[in-house]
N, C-alpha and C positions, 0 to 999 in steps of 0.2 A: 376552521381548525387551526390552532396555534401550535407551533413546535416548541418542545421544551427548550428553555434558555440554558444552554451549557456554558454560556459566557461567564457563569459564576466561577469558573476556574481561572478567570482573568488571563494573565500572560501565559498560563499553562494550558489553555483551552485546546489549541491545535495539537500540542504534544499529547494531551489526554486522548484525543480522538485517534491519533496515530497509534498509541499504545493499545487502544481498544480494538481497532481494526487489525493491527499487527498480531494481537492475540488470536483473533478469529482466523487470520491467515495461517498462523502457526498450527492451530488445531486442525485446519483443513489439510495442510501439508503433512502433518503427522498421520492423520487418518488415511491419506492416500499414499503415504510413503513416497512423497514427491519432492523431498528437500533438494536433491541434486538437480532435478528438472527446474525447480524455481531458482536455484542459484545460477544456473546457466542462463536462464531467461533474464534475470536481473543483471547479470554481468554484461549481456549484450545490449540491453536497453538503457542501462544507467548512464553511459556517456552521452547518448542522444538526449535523454531526459534532462540531464544536468545542463547541457548547453541551451536547450529549449527553455528551461526554467530560469537560468541565469539571464538570458536575453529578455524574456518577457518581464521579469522583475526590473531589469535595468532600464527598459524603455517605458515602464510604467503601465503595462497592460493590466496588472493587478497588484494589490498590496495585501499584506497579512497582518492585521492589527492585533489579533489575540495570540501572540507568540512570545516565546521566552526572550527573544532578542539576541540569542546566541547564533552567530554566523560562522560557517565553515566554507572556505573557498568561495566567498562572495554570495552565498545564499543561506537562508535560515536553516538551522538544524532540522526543523520539522519538515522542510522540503526534502532533505536528504532521506529522512525516514519515509516520507510519502513515496519517493522513487524506489524504495525497497518494498514497501508494504503493498502497493497497488499491483505490481506484476506478480508478487508472491500470492496475493489473494486470488488473482485471476487464474494462476496456475493451479492453486488449490481447488478452486471450484471446478475447473476443467477436468482435472485428474479424478476428482470424486465423481463427476458425471460419467467419465469413461469407465470407472470402476463399476458404477451402477449399471451401465449398459452391458458390460461383460457379464455381470451377474444375471441380468435378464436373459442374455443370449444363452448362458449355461442352463438356465431353467427351461428354456424352450427346446433344448436338444433332446 
C-alpha cells in the first residue's frame, strides 16, 4: 500500500499538515470546551519542546526538506506550529474522552 504523496505542496507541505492537524485540534478543543486547558499545557511544554527541537536540528538529528524556509528564533516556523498543535490535539482528544466517560457514567446512574 502506498501513501498519498502530499509533497505536491512543495515547500508548503509541512505547513499544510500543521494547518490540517491544527484544525482538527481546534475542533476537538471547541467540542470539549478545553481551550484554557490546552493553553496551559502548551505554555508549560513549549519551552522544553523549543529547546529540544532547536538542539536536535542544530546537531543534525533530523532535517525538514518540505518547509517554507521561514525561521523564527532559530527553528522553522512549522516547528513552532507543531509545538502548539501536538499538545493541543492531545488535550482535545483527552478531554473528549473524559467527556464521553462522564456521559457513560451519567447513563449508568
